[in-house]
C-alpha positions in Angstrom: 15.7 -11.1 -13.3 18.6 -9.4 -13.9 20.2 -9.5 -10.8 19.7 -13.2 -10.6 21.0 -13.7 -14.2 24.1 -11.3 -13.4 24.8 -13.8 -10.6 24.9 -16.4 -12.6 28.0 -14.7 -13.9 26.5 -12.9 -17.0 28.1 -9.6 -17.1 26.4 -8.2 -20.5 22.7 -8.0 -19.2 21.1 -4.4 -19.2 17.6 -3.9 -17.6 14.8 -2.4 -20.0 12.9 0.2 -18.3 9.7 -0.1 -19.6 9.6 -3.5 -18.1 7.8 -7.0 -19.0 4.2 -5.6 -19.9 5.3 -2.9 -21.6 7.5 -4.8 -23.8 4.7 -7.4 -24.7 2.5 -4.2 -25.0 4.7 -3.2 -28.1 4.4 -6.8 -29.5 7.8 -7.6 -29.2 8.6 -11.6 -28.7 8.6 -13.2 -25.5 9.6 -17.1 -24.5 9.1 -19.1 -21.5 10.9 -22.6 -20.7 8.2 -22.4 -17.7 5.7 -20.0 -17.6 3.6 -19.5 -14.1 0.3 -20.1 -13.3 -2.3 -17.8 -14.8 -3.6 -16.5 -11.4 -4.2 -12.4 -9.9 -5.2 -13.5 -6.3 -6.9 -11.2 -3.5 -5.9 -8.1 -2.2 -5.9 -6.0 1.2 -6.2 -2.7 1.7 -4.3 -0.8 4.4 -7.3 0.0 6.3 -7.8 -3.9 6.9 -4.4 -4.7 6.8 -4.3 -2.9 10.1 -7.1 -4.0 12.0 -5.7 -7.8 11.1 -2.5 -6.9 12.1 -3.6 -5.3 15.5 -5.9 -8.6 16.3 -2.6 -11.0 15.5 -0.4 -8.8 17.7 -2.4 -9.4 20.3 -1.6 -13.1 20.3 2.2 -12.9 19.1 0.8 -13.6 15.6 0.6 -16.7 16.4 -2.7 -19.3 17.2 -3.3 -21.4 19.9 -1.9 -24.1 18.0 1.7 -21.9 17.3 1.7 -21.2 13.5 1.6 -17.9 12.4 -1.4 -15.9 11.8 -0.2 -13.1 10.2 3.5 -13.2 7.8 4.6 -10.0 5.9 6.5 -10.4 2.4 8.5 -6.6 1.8 10.1 -7.6 -1.2 10.3 -3.5 -2.8 13.2 -2.8 -4.8 15.8 -1.5 -2.6 14.7 -2.5 0.8 17.8 -3.9 1.2 20.0 -1.1 -0.8 21.9 0.8 1.4 20.9 4.3 0.1 16.9 3.7 0.8 15.2 6.8 -1.0 11.6 7.9 0.1 9.5 5.3 1.7 11.5 2.0 0.8 13.4 3.9 4.2 10.4 2.4 6.2 8.4 -0.9 6.5 5.4 -1.2 8.5 5.8 -1.8 12.1 4.7 -5.1 13.6 5.8 -7.9 15.6 4.5 -10.5 13.3 7.2 -11.9 11.1 8.7 -10.0 8.1 10.7 -11.8 5.3 12.5 -9.1 3.5 13.9 -9.9 0.1 14.3 -8.9 -3.1 11.7 -10.6 -6.1 14.7 -12.3 -7.5 15.8 -13.8 -4.5 13.2 -16.3 -4.5 13.7 -17.8 -7.8 15.7 -21.1 -7.5 15.6 -20.3 -3.8 14.1 -23.6 -1.9 15.0 -22.3 1.5 13.2 -18.9 1.5 10.1 -20.4 -0.4 9.5 -22.8 2.5 10.4 -20.2 5.0 7.4 -18.5 4.1 3.8 -20.5 6.2 2.0 -22.1 4.9 -1.2 -21.5 7.6 -2.1 -17.8 8.1 -2.6 -15.0 5.8 1.2 -14.0 4.1 1.0 -10.7 2.8 3.5 -9.1 -0.1 4.6 -5.6 -0.3 5.9 -4.1 -3.0 6.4 0.0 -3.3 2.9 -0.1 -5.6 1.3 -3.0 -5.0 1.9 -3.8 -8.8 4.5 -6.6 -8.4 2.6 -8.2 -6.2 1.1 -10.6 -9.1 4.5 -11.4 -10.1 5.7 -13.4 -6.2 2.0 -14.5 -6.1 1.7 -16.2 -9.1 5.7 -17.7 -8.5 3.9 -19.0 -4.7 1.2 -20.0 -6.4 3.3 -22.0 -8.7 4.8 -23.9 -4.8 1.4 -24.3 -3.9 0.9 -21.1 -1.5 -3.0 -20.3 -1.1 -2.8 -17.8 2.0 -1.1 -15.1 0.0 -2.8 -11.3 -0.6 -1.3 -8.4 -1.8 -1.3 -4.7 -0.5 -3.4 -3.1 -2.4 -1.3 -0.2 -3.9 1.7 -1.3 -1.6 4.2 0.2 0.5 2.6 3.6 -1.0 -1.1 3.1 0.5 0.2 1.9 4.1 2.3 5.2 4.2 0.0 7.9 3.0 -2.5 6.2 5.7 -0.2 7.2 8.2 -0.4 3.9 9.9 2.7 2.9 11.6 6.0 2.7 10.3 9.6 2.0 11.7 13.0 2.6 9.9 14.9 0.6 8.4 18.9 0.6 9.1 20.8 1.1 6.4 
């Protein structure tokens, strides 16, 4: 959110390290103009995802009707930063479509939202899986019902030793 606000020209923005959950847990005030729907949404384990990817890749990740069978949204915080650290240097290796964006990139970006298929499975990927609910709720607001989160995020994929590819700086 701070990035989106800074893009609007504000220069006095600071990031609260505890995050919104900690802010609210502390009993501090919260106000929203347009609240997101209450929605947790389903998750998929790394083991289930690797099976689905292998199956989808047999047909180039497209169904007989030409629609995407499986699409990934990698929205890890440093997925586009020049100096990546740890697991952020890698992404899931697949021929299936992968959308790489920051969470804030989705705010008021109809073109990006429209690039997400409404058919087939869409899997959100954050570092630990903790932020997936925010993107799933946001996409639910736009009528998406085919979105699941990668349980425990990219860390679970990496820990399981599933195929990754290095992200070019």
